[in-house]
C-alpha positions as CSV (number, residue, x, y, z in Angstrom):
1,M,0.0,0.0,0.0
2,E,1.1,3.5,-0.8
3,S,0.5,4.8,2.7
4,E,2.7,2.0,4.2
5,R,5.4,2.8,1.7
6,S,5.2,6.5,2.6
7,E,5.7,5.6,6.3
8,L,8.6,3.4,5.5
9,V,10.3,6.1,3.4
10,R,9.7,8.7,6.2
11,V,11.3,6.4,8.9
12,A,14.2,5.5,6.6
13,H,14.9,9.1,5.8
14,M,15.0,10.1,9.4
15,Y,17.2,7.2,10.4
16,Y,19.7,7.2,7.4
17,E,19.6,10.8,6.2
18,E,18.9,12.8,9.4
19,D,21.0,10.4,11.7
20,M,18.2,10.3,14.2
21,T,18.1,7.4,16.7
22,Q,15.3,5.0,16.8
23,R,14.1,6.5,20.1
24,Q,14.0,10.0,18.6
25,I,12.0,8.7,15.6
26,A,9.6,7.0,17.9
27,E,9.0,10.2,19.8
28,R,8.5,12.2,16.7
29,M,6.0,9.7,15.2
30,G,4.3,8.8,18.5
31,C,5.0,5.1,18.4
32,S,7.3,2.6,20.1
33,R,11.0,2.2,19.4
34,M,10.2,-1.5,18.5
35,A,7.7,-0.3,15.8
36,V,10.5,1.9,14.4
37,S,12.8,-1.1,14.3
38,R,10.2,-3.2,12.5
39,S,9.7,-0.4,10.0
40,L,13.4,-0.2,9.2
41,H,13.5,-3.9,8.7
42,R,10.5,-3.8,6.4
43,A,12.1,-0.9,4.5
44,R,15.1,-3.1,3.6
45,E,12.8,-6.1,2.7
46,A,10.7,-3.9,0.4
47,G,13.6,-2.3,-1.4
48,V,13.0,1.1,0.0
49,V,16.5,1.0,1.5
50,R,19.3,-0.7,-0.4
51,I,22.5,-1.1,1.6
52,E,25.7,-1.3,-0.5
53,I,29.0,-2.2,1.1
54,N,32.2,-1.2,-0.6
55,Y,34.5,-4.3,-0.4
56,E,37.4,-2.8,-2.2
57,G,40.6,-4.0,-0.6
58,I,38.7,-6.1,1.9
59,F,38.2,-9.9,1.6
60,P,35.6,-11.2,4.2
61,D,34.6,-14.3,2.1
62,L,38.2,-15.3,1.6
63,E,38.9,-14.8,5.3
64,N,35.9,-17.0,6.2
65,E,37.1,-19.7,3.8
66,M,40.6,-19.6,5.4
67,R,39.1,-19.9,8.9
68,E,36.8,-22.8,8.0
69,K,39.3,-24.8,5.9
70,F,42.3,-24.5,8.2
71,G,40.6,-24.1,11.6
72,L,42.2,-20.7,12.2
73,V,41.0,-18.4,15.0
74,D,41.1,-15.7,12.4
75,A,42.5,-14.7,9.0
76,A,43.3,-11.1,7.9
77,I,43.9,-10.6,4.2
78,V,45.3,-7.6,2.4
79,P,45.4,-6.8,-1.3
80,Y,48.3,-8.3,-3.2
81,E,51.3,-6.0,-3.9
82,T,55.0,-6.5,-4.5
83,G,58.1,-5.8,-2.5
84,T,58.1,-3.3,0.4
85,T,54.5,-2.2,-0.4
86,L,53.2,-5.6,0.4
87,K,55.3,-5.9,3.6
88,A,53.9,-2.5,4.8
89,R,50.3,-3.7,4.1
90,L,50.9,-6.9,6.0
91,A,52.6,-5.0,8.9
92,Q,49.8,-2.6,9.2
93,M,47.2,-5.3,9.3
94,A,49.3,-7.3,11.9
95,A,49.5,-4.1,14.0
96,N,45.7,-3.8,13.9
97,V,45.3,-7.5,14.8
98,L,47.7,-7.2,17.7
99,L,45.9,-4.1,19.0
100,R,42.5,-5.9,19.0
101,R,43.9,-9.0,20.7
102,L,46.1,-7.4,23.4
103,R,44.8,-7.6,27.0
104,P,46.4,-6.2,30.2
105,G,48.9,-8.6,31.6
106,D,49.7,-10.3,28.3
107,V,53.2,-11.4,27.5
108,V,54.0,-11.1,23.8
109,G,56.8,-13.1,22.3
110,V,58.3,-11.5,19.2
111,G,60.0,-13.0,16.2
112,W,62.2,-11.2,13.6
113,G,62.3,-10.3,10.0
114,S,61.6,-7.5,7.5
115,T,57.8,-7.5,7.8
116,L,57.7,-7.7,11.6
117,A,60.2,-4.8,11.7
118,L,57.6,-2.5,10.1
119,I,54.8,-3.3,12.6
120,P,55.9,-0.6,15.1
121,D,55.6,2.0,12.4
122,F,51.8,1.5,12.5
123,L,51.4,1.7,16.2
124,A,52.2,5.4,16.9
125,G,49.8,6.6,19.4
126,A,49.1,3.1,20.8
127,P,47.7,3.2,24.4
128,A,49.9,2.6,27.4
129,M,49.2,-1.0,28.5
130,D,50.4,-3.3,31.2
131,V,51.9,-5.9,28.8
132,V,55.4,-7.3,28.2
133,F,57.3,-7.8,25.0
134,V,60.1,-10.4,24.8
135,P,62.2,-11.8,21.9
136,L,61.5,-15.4,21.1
137,L,65.0,-15.9,19.7
138,G,68.4,-14.2,19.6
139,G,69.8,-11.9,17.0
140,Y,71.0,-12.6,13.4
141,G,74.3,-10.9,12.8
142,Q,74.7,-9.5,9.3
143,I,71.2,-8.3,8.6
144,S,70.0,-4.8,9.6
145,I,69.7,-4.4,13.3
146,H,66.1,-3.1,13.0
147,M,65.0,-6.7,11.9
148,H,66.3,-8.3,15.1
149,A,63.7,-9.6,17.6
150,N,65.4,-7.6,20.3
151,Q,65.0,-4.3,18.4
152,I,61.3,-5.0,17.5
153,A,60.4,-6.0,21.1
154,S,62.2,-2.9,22.4
155,R,60.3,-0.6,20.0
156,L,57.0,-2.1,20.9
157,G,57.7,-1.7,24.5
158,E,58.4,2.0,24.0
159,L,55.2,2.5,22.0
160,F,53.0,0.8,24.6
161,R,55.0,2.3,27.5
162,C,55.6,-1.1,29.0
163,K,58.4,-3.5,29.9
164,S,60.4,-5.3,27.2
165,Y,63.2,-7.8,27.5
166,I,66.5,-8.2,25.6
167,L,67.8,-11.6,24.7
168,N,71.5,-10.8,24.4
169,A,72.6,-13.8,22.4
170,P,73.1,-14.9,18.8
171,A,70.2,-16.9,17.3
172,L,72.5,-19.6,16.1
173,V,75.8,-20.9,17.5
174,R,78.3,-23.3,16.0
175,D,77.8,-26.2,18.4
176,I,75.7,-27.5,21.3
177,A,78.4,-27.0,23.9
178,L,78.5,-23.3,23.2
179,K,74.7,-23.1,23.3
180,D,74.6,-24.9,26.7
181,S,77.2,-22.5,28.1
182,L,75.3,-19.4,26.9
183,M,72.0,-20.8,28.2
184,E,73.5,-20.7,31.7
185,D,73.9,-17.0,31.6
186,P,71.3,-15.5,34.0
187,A,70.2,-12.7,31.7
188,I,69.6,-15.1,28.8
189,K,67.9,-17.6,31.0
190,S,65.6,-15.0,32.5
191,A,64.5,-13.6,29.1
192,L,63.9,-17.2,27.7
193,D,61.9,-18.1,30.9
194,V,59.6,-15.1,30.1
195,A,59.4,-16.1,26.4
196,R,58.3,-19.6,27.3
197,G,55.4,-18.2,29.2
198,A,54.2,-15.9,26.4
199,D,50.4,-15.6,25.9
200,I,50.8,-14.3,22.3
201,A,53.5,-15.0,19.7
202,L,54.0,-12.5,16.8
203,V,56.1,-14.1,14.1
204,G,57.1,-14.0,10.5
205,V,57.3,-17.0,8.2
206,G,60.6,-17.8,6.6
207,S,61.1,-19.3,3.1
208,P,64.8,-20.4,3.2
209,F,65.5,-20.4,-0.5
210,A,63.1,-17.7,-1.8
211,A,64.6,-14.8,-3.6
212,E,65.9,-12.1,-1.2
213,S,65.3,-14.4,1.8
214,T,66.5,-12.5,4.9
215,L,67.2,-15.9,6.5
216,T,69.9,-16.9,4.0
217,E,71.1,-13.4,3.6
218,S,71.8,-13.1,7.4
219,G,75.2,-14.6,7.1
220,Y,74.6,-16.9,10.1
221,Y,74.3,-20.1,8.0
222,S,77.5,-21.9,7.2
223,A,77.9,-23.8,3.9
224,D,77.2,-27.0,5.8
225,D,74.0,-25.5,7.3
226,L,72.8,-24.5,3.8
227,D,73.6,-28.0,2.4
228,G,71.6,-29.5,5.3
229,L,68.6,-27.2,4.5
230,R,68.7,-28.2,0.8
231,A,69.0,-31.9,1.6
232,S,66.0,-31.7,3.9
233,K,63.9,-29.9,1.2
234,A,62.8,-27.4,3.9
235,E,60.3,-24.9,2.4
236,C,59.6,-22.9,5.5
237,N,60.8,-22.1,8.9
238,L,59.6,-20.4,12.1
239,L,62.0,-18.8,14.5
240,S,64.8,-21.0,13.2
241,A,63.4,-23.6,15.5
242,I,60.9,-25.3,13.2
243,Y,61.5,-26.4,9.7
244,I,58.8,-27.9,7.5
245,D,59.6,-29.9,4.3
246,K,57.6,-30.2,1.1
247,G,55.7,-33.2,2.4
248,G,54.5,-31.2,5.5
249,N,56.8,-33.0,7.9
250,E,58.9,-31.2,10.5
251,C,62.5,-31.6,9.7
252,S,65.1,-32.8,12.2
253,L,68.0,-30.5,11.7
254,D,71.1,-29.9,13.7
255,M,70.8,-26.2,13.4
256,A,67.4,-26.2,15.2
257,D,69.2,-27.7,18.2
258,R,71.9,-25.0,18.0
259,N,69.3,-22.2,18.0
260,I,69.1,-19.9,21.0
261,G,65.4,-19.2,21.5
262,V,62.2,-21.1,22.3
263,T,62.1,-24.7,21.1
264,S,59.5,-26.1,18.7
265,G,57.5,-27.5,21.5
266,E,57.6,-24.3,23.6
267,Y,56.4,-22.3,20.6
268,K,53.5,-24.6,19.9
269,R,52.3,-24.3,23.5
270,I,51.9,-20.5,23.2
271,P,48.1,-20.0,23.3
272,L,47.7,-17.4,20.5
273,K,50.1,-17.4,17.5
274,I,49.9,-14.6,15.0
275,A,51.9,-14.8,11.8
276,A,52.4,-12.2,9.1
277,A,53.8,-13.2,5.7
278,G,52.9,-13.1,2.0
279,G,54.1,-12.6,-1.6
280,Q,55.2,-14.9,-4.3
281,G,58.2,-16.2,-2.5
282,K,56.2,-17.2,0.6
283,L,53.4,-19.2,-1.1
284,F,54.5,-22.7,0.0
285,A,55.9,-21.5,3.3
286,V,52.5,-20.0,4.4
287,R,50.6,-23.0,3.2
288,S,52.9,-25.2,5.2
289,V,52.5,-23.4,8.5
290,I,48.8,-23.2,8.3
291,N,48.5,-26.9,7.2
292,H,50.7,-27.8,10.1
293,G,48.6,-25.9,12.6
294,L,51.5,-23.6,13.6
295,V,49.5,-20.4,13.5
296,D,46.2,-19.3,14.9
297,I,45.8,-16.0,13.1
298,M,47.3,-15.7,9.6
299,V,47.9,-12.2,8.1
300,T,48.6,-12.6,4.4
301,D,47.6,-11.3,1.0
302,E,44.8,-12.3,-1.3
303,R,46.9,-14.4,-3.8
304,T,48.7,-16.3,-1.1
305,A,45.3,-17.1,0.5
306,E,43.9,-18.3,-2.8
307,F,47.0,-20.5,-3.3
308,C,46.5,-22.0,0.2
309,L,42.8,-22.7,-0.6
310,G,43.7,-24.3,-4.0
311,T,41.9,-21.7,-6.1
312,R,45.1,-20.3,-7.5
313,S,48.1,-22.2,-8.8
């Protein structure tokens, strides 16, 4: 009926164009707030109101598919780009995810890498919080200092005006005896004890033989280490403690035993694990970590998500 349509249009105009609340509309029209709510619902059903959502750069359906197929707590997907532009997009999204998930009292274990190093750039103005940031592994020598877990944890601590720890040790040492000796150092032991009790892990995903891999460029791997990686057919790593081969199996590598940081088992026991990685060189690595259940929240790009879902080759 025309009279009913006229009423629906009037209610919709007041709500959507005049920004009136349902209570204000009810007072003007002399009816109940529930009646206004029903009118707004009928207005959408009758086509009086058409709501259009601009999904440009946002991928809710893809994120839902990732959650459902891989049993993720959440997935956050950004548009595909190349190079540093993509890393910046991933870092910004990871910063948003971290802000949403952080709670007072949380201990956040931090990994390393070029994408994670950009996360603090997107947290200017973050609220002061009673949280703790701690490195999950030691430093890698030849790469830029800003990519070290120590530096990232320290910057995050400054931004949130909270405590952060330093793990004053290399990430990889030449033999087990040296590792055992360093692990007795009180400062190193204290930082690792905190890292083992982390509530949240914030990590990157390594692809050892991808072009421009910061892992192989670090200068920490010896020729024997690189030969061992190739022989194992490792296609991804986390924190230099976990290496996954092309068959989805966790590799048993000597270098993982020589790593100064949390172990594979200790990492897996962290309640919420957030990983940020994407791009052409990380396709197989990202698929490996989510197939292996090594992350709870995956921050990646649209093409990598489609590859993981099998809709892109």
